[in-house]
C-alpha positions in Angstrom: -38.2 -29.0 78.6 -38.7 -27.7 82.1 -42.3 -27.5 83.4 -44.1 -27.1 86.7 -45.9 -30.3 87.2 -49.2 -30.9 89.2 -49.4 -34.2 91.0 -52.5 -33.7 93.0 -54.5 -31.2 95.0 -53.1 -29.3 97.8 -49.5 -30.3 96.8 -46.8 -27.8 95.6 -46.1 -28.0 91.7 -42.7 -29.5 91.2 -40.2 -28.5 88.5 -39.5 -31.5 86.3 -38.4 -32.6 82.8 -41.5 -33.0 80.4 -41.4 -34.2 76.9 -43.2 -32.2 74.1 -44.0 -33.7 70.7 -43.5 -32.3 67.3 -46.4 -30.1 65.9 -48.9 -31.9 63.7 -51.0 -30.6 60.9 -52.6 -27.5 62.6 -50.5 -27.4 65.7 -47.9 -24.8 66.7 -44.9 -25.1 69.0 -44.2 -22.0 70.8 -41.3 -21.0 73.0 -42.9 -19.6 76.2 -41.6 -16.0 77.1 -43.9 -15.1 79.9 -46.7 -16.7 81.9 -49.0 -15.0 84.3 -50.0 -16.7 87.6 -53.8 -16.6 87.7 -56.2 -17.3 90.4 -58.0 -19.9 88.3 -54.9 -22.1 88.5 -55.1 -21.9 92.2 -58.6 -23.2 92.2 -57.2 -26.4 90.6 -54.2 -26.6 92.9 -56.6 -26.4 95.9 -58.9 -29.2 94.6 -61.8 -26.8 94.1 -62.0 -27.9 90.5 -60.9 -31.5 89.4 -57.8 -32.2 87.3 -56.2 -35.6 86.6 -52.6 -35.6 87.4 -49.9 -35.4 86.2 -50.7 -32.2 84.3 -49.0 -28.8 83.6 -51.0 -25.8 84.7 -50.9 -22.3 83.3 -53.0 -20.6 80.7 -52.1 -16.9 80.5 -49.0 -16.7 78.4 -47.2 -15.0 75.5 -44.2 -16.2 73.4 -42.5 -16.8 70.1 -43.5 -19.4 67.4 -40.7 -22.0 67.0 -42.3 -24.5 64.6 -45.6 -25.0 62.7 -47.4 -28.0 61.5 -48.0 -28.7 57.8 -51.5 -27.1 57.5 -50.7 -23.9 59.5 -50.9 -20.8 57.5 -51.8 -18.1 60.0 -48.5 -18.1 62.0 -44.9 -18.7 61.1 -41.7 -19.3 63.1 -40.5 -16.1 64.6 -44.1 -14.5 65.1 -44.9 -13.2 68.5 -48.2 -14.5 69.9 -50.6 -14.6 72.9 -52.2 -18.1 73.9 -55.9 -18.3 74.9 -57.8 -21.1 76.5 -60.7 -20.1 74.3 -59.6 -22.3 71.5 -62.3 -22.7 68.8 -63.0 -25.1 66.1 -64.4 -22.4 63.7 -67.4 -24.2 62.4 -69.8 -25.3 65.2 -73.0 -23.3 65.8 -71.5 -21.0 68.5 -68.3 -20.3 66.4 -70.3 -19.4 63.3 -72.8 -17.2 65.2 -70.0 -15.1 66.6 -69.5 -16.7 70.0 -66.2 -18.7 69.6 -65.6 -18.5 73.4 -68.5 -20.9 73.7 -67.1 -23.5 71.1 -68.8 -26.8 71.7 -66.3 -28.8 69.5 -63.1 -28.3 71.3 -62.4 -32.0 70.6 -61.6 -30.9 67.0 -58.6 -28.9 68.3 -57.3 -31.8 70.5 -55.4 -34.9 69.8 -57.8 -38.0 69.6 -57.7 -40.6 72.2 -54.9 -43.1 71.5 -52.7 -40.6 69.7 -49.4 -39.8 71.0 -49.9 -37.0 73.7 -48.7 -33.5 73.3 -46.9 -33.7 76.7 -45.4 -36.8 78.3 -42.9 -38.2 80.7 -41.7 -41.5 79.1 -44.8 -43.7 78.6 -46.9 -41.5 80.9 -49.3 -38.9 79.5 -48.9 -35.4 81.0 -52.3 -33.7 80.8 -52.5 -30.5 79.0 -54.4 -27.8 81.2 -57.1 -26.0 79.2 -55.5 -26.8 76.0 -52.5 -24.5 76.8 -50.2 -25.6 79.7 -48.3 -22.5 80.1 -46.1 -23.2 83.2 -43.5 -24.7 80.7 -40.6 -23.6 78.5 -42.7 -24.6 75.5 -46.3 -24.8 74.5 -47.7 -27.2 71.9 -51.3 -26.0 71.0 -53.7 -25.8 68.1 -53.3 -22.7 66.0 -56.9 -21.6 67.0 -55.5 -21.0 70.6 -53.2 -18.3 69.4 -53.3 -14.8 68.2 -50.6 -13.1 66.4 -49.4 -9.7 67.7 -47.0 -7.0 66.8 -43.4 -7.7 67.9 -43.1 -4.2 69.6 -45.5 -5.2 72.4 -43.5 -6.5 75.5 -44.3 -10.2 76.0 -44.7 -10.0 79.8 -47.4 -7.3 79.3 -48.9 -9.2 76.4 -49.3 -12.3 78.5 -51.8 -10.5 80.8 -54.0 -10.0 77.8 -54.3 -13.8 77.6 -56.6 -14.1 80.5 -56.8 -11.3 83.1 -57.4 -8.4 80.7 -59.4 -10.4 78.2 -61.7 -11.6 81.0 -62.0 -8.3 83.1 -62.2 -5.9 80.2 -64.3 -8.1 78.1 -66.8 -8.7 80.9 -67.3 -4.9 81.0 -67.3 -4.2 77.1 -68.8 -7.5 75.8 -70.8 -9.3 78.5 -72.3 -6.4 80.4 -72.0 -3.7 77.7 -72.0 -0.9 80.4 -73.1 2.5 79.4 -71.1 5.7 79.7 -72.0 7.6 82.9 -73.2 4.4 84.7 -72.1 3.4 88.3 -70.1 0.2 88.7 -68.9 -2.0 91.6 -66.1 -4.4 91.2 -65.6 -7.0 93.9 -62.0 -8.2 93.9 -59.0 -6.1 93.0 -56.7 -8.7 91.7 -55.7 -9.0 88.0 -59.2 -9.7 86.7 -60.8 -7.1 88.9 -58.3 -4.4 88.0 -58.9 -5.2 84.4 -62.6 -4.8 84.9 -62.0 -1.4 86.6 -60.0 -0.2 83.7 -62.7 -1.4 81.3 -65.3 0.6 83.2 -63.0 3.6 83.0 -62.4 3.2 79.3 -66.1 3.0 78.7 -66.8 6.2 80.7 -68.5 5.0 84.0 -69.0 7.9 86.2 -68.5 6.0 89.6 -66.4 2.9 89.9 -66.3 1.3 93.4 -63.6 -1.3 94.1 -64.3 -3.7 96.9 -61.6 -5.9 98.6 -60.4 -6.8 101.9 -56.9 -5.7 101.4 -56.2 -1.9 101.7 -53.1 -2.3 99.5 -55.3 -3.7 96.7 -57.8 -0.9 97.1 -55.0 1.7 96.8 -53.9 -0.1 93.7 -57.5 -0.1 92.3 -57.6 3.8 92.6 -54.6 4.0 90.6 -56.2 2.0 87.8 -59.3 4.2 87.8 -61.5 3.3 90.8 -63.3 6.4 92.1 -64.0 4.8 95.5 -62.8 1.9 97.6 -64.8 -0.3 100.0 -62.9 -2.4 102.6 -65.0 -5.6 102.7 -63.3 -6.7 106.0 -64.6 -3.5 107.8 -68.3 -4.2 107.3 -71.1 -4.9 104.9 -69.9 -3.9 101.5 -73.4 -3.9 100.1 -74.6 -1.2 102.7 -71.4 0.9 101.9 -72.1 0.6 98.2 -75.7 1.6 98.5 -74.7 4.6 100.8 -72.1 5.9 98.2 -74.6 5.6 95.2 -77.8 6.5 96.9 -79.4 3.1 96.4 -77.1 0.7 94.3 -75.2 0.5 91.2 -76.1 -0.1 87.6 -73.6 -2.8 87.1 -71.5 -5.1 89.4 -68.8 -7.6 88.7 -67.7 -10.5 90.9 -64.1 -11.2 90.1 -63.1 -13.6 93.1 -65.2 -16.7 92.7 -66.9 -16.8 96.1 -70.5 -17.7 96.8 -71.0 -14.9 99.3 -69.4 -12.3 97.1 -71.7 -13.2 94.1 -74.7 -12.7 96.4 -73.4 -9.4 97.4 -72.8 -8.4 93.8 -76.4 -9.0 93.1 -77.7 -7.3 96.3 -75.8 -4.1 95.7 -77.7 -3.4 92.4 -80.3 -0.8 91.9 -83.5 -1.6 90.1 -82.7 -2.8 86.6 -79.1 -3.5 87.4 -77.0 -6.3 86.2 -74.5 -8.4 88.1 -71.9 -10.3 86.1 -70.1 -13.3 87.6 -66.5 -13.5 86.4 -64.9 -15.6 89.1 -64.8 -19.5 89.2 -67.2 -20.3 92.0 -66.2 -23.8 93.3 -68.1 -26.8 91.8 -71.2 -27.8 93.9 -71.8 -24.3 95.6 -75.2 -22.7 95.1 -75.9 -19.0 94.9 -78.9 -18.0 97.0 -81.0 -14.9 96.0 -84.4 -13.9 97.3 -86.9 -14.4 94.5 -88.7 -11.2 95.0 -85.5 -9.3 94.2 -86.1 -10.1 90.5 -89.4 -8.2 90.6 -87.5 -4.9 90.0 -85.6 -6.3 86.9 -82.4 -7.0 88.5 -80.2 -9.5 86.5 -77.5 -11.9 87.3 -75.4 -13.5 84.5 -72.1 -15.2 83.9 -69.2 -14.3 81.7 -66.8 -16.8 80.2 -63.4 -15.3 79.4 -65.0 -11.9 78.7 -67.3 -13.1 76.0 -64.4 -12.8 73.8 -63.7 -13.2 70.1 -60.0 -13.1 71.0 -58.5 -12.5 67.6 -60.5 -9.4 67.4 -60.4 -8.3 71.0 -56.8 -8.8 71.9 -55.3 -6.6 69.3 -57.8 -3.9 70.3 -56.8 -4.1 73.9 -53.3 -4.0 72.9 -54.1 -0.8 71.0 -55.7 0.7 74.2 -52.2 -0.1 75.8 -50.4 1.8 73.1 -52.6 4.7 73.4 -52.1 4.8 77.2 -55.7 4.0 78.0 -55.0 0.6 79.3 -52.3 0.2 82.0 -50.6 -3.1 81.8 -47.2 -2.1 83.0 -48.4 -1.5 86.6 -50.5 -4.6 86.6 -47.4 -6.7 87.1 -46.6 -6.6 90.7 -43.7 -9.1 90.6 -41.6 -11.0 88.0 -40.1 -14.5 88.7 -38.8 -17.6 87.3 -40.7 -20.8 86.7 -39.3 -22.1 90.1 -41.1 -19.4 91.9 -44.7 -20.5 90.9 -45.5 -21.9 94.3 -44.3 -18.5 96.0 -46.4 -16.7 93.5 -49.5 -18.7 94.6 -48.8 -17.8 98.2 -48.4 -14.2 97.5 -51.6 -14.2 95.5 -53.6 -15.7 98.5 -52.0 -13.1 100.8 -53.2 -10.2 98.7 -49.7 -9.1 98.1 -49.8 -9.0 94.3 -52.2 -8.0 91.5 -50.3 -10.4 89.1 -46.9 -12.3 89.3 -45.5 -12.9 85.8 -43.1 -15.8 85.3 -40.3 -15.0 82.9 -38.6 -17.6 80.6 -35.3 -17.4 78.8 
């Protein structure tokens, strides 16, 4: 199969032939239909997070099941599905207590050391990225990395639910659990930020402030439900948010992955407010907050993939889409082929797109 292969940080991905094994007991072979290009992948391309090459990146995808292993009963060939990096074992303490996104036994869903790898080039193992590797014509994954969806959902829209929507909407609904009538600021109007804005609108926030340094993305955020926009390149966004709200917001969301922005997300809160950090802040970077600011009960917390139970949440979000309450159509700024993956990264960095989706077949 063709795949976009990572050979090291700060190098373009290259399109190469990669071998894929047959599915074993609880594994599923999927024909990839669509794969979103996520900022998290760019972090690894730029070396901000470590990844051993060669590897196939990509983790936001939808497709059609081709083959299933001998013990798979949840899916069958021909089923439409979305992949999710929150693969779960199903029996560790976190899985059993309703937090499968925190699964601490992912090794149970991976092949053991010494086994034939899922992906390879001759005798060389090609590392699987986040148990998915979606920048490829096929994905070989554990069945607990997949959710079955109705075949009437367009697969390019469905792919967005695999990460951007699950993460952004989930951070609002599951992690922060914002209240109707509350005030919200979302830092970053990319795919995840736009999903968080939509989540806040669905819940009934009265004020939704989008913060970004690109005016085109602020205009896009207003179309998705933001009531106000703050241009972070024109001045201090914290001061602007405090001015708009008369003292700060109830909830803020950092959807970029930058130290300075995470600190701004905390400082723009009113007393009792909560800042949720969604973005991947580079390893080794520390967030600095004045200790006295906790005295008025402000909180800062992380969110991993929208605190999801993805086999429950994804079908619910797709129902929001069917009802017209969640706009997936306009989140796709561009569509391309696998060969366009490096251009998709460039356009993302330039602020030209909310999401590029790579189409297969």
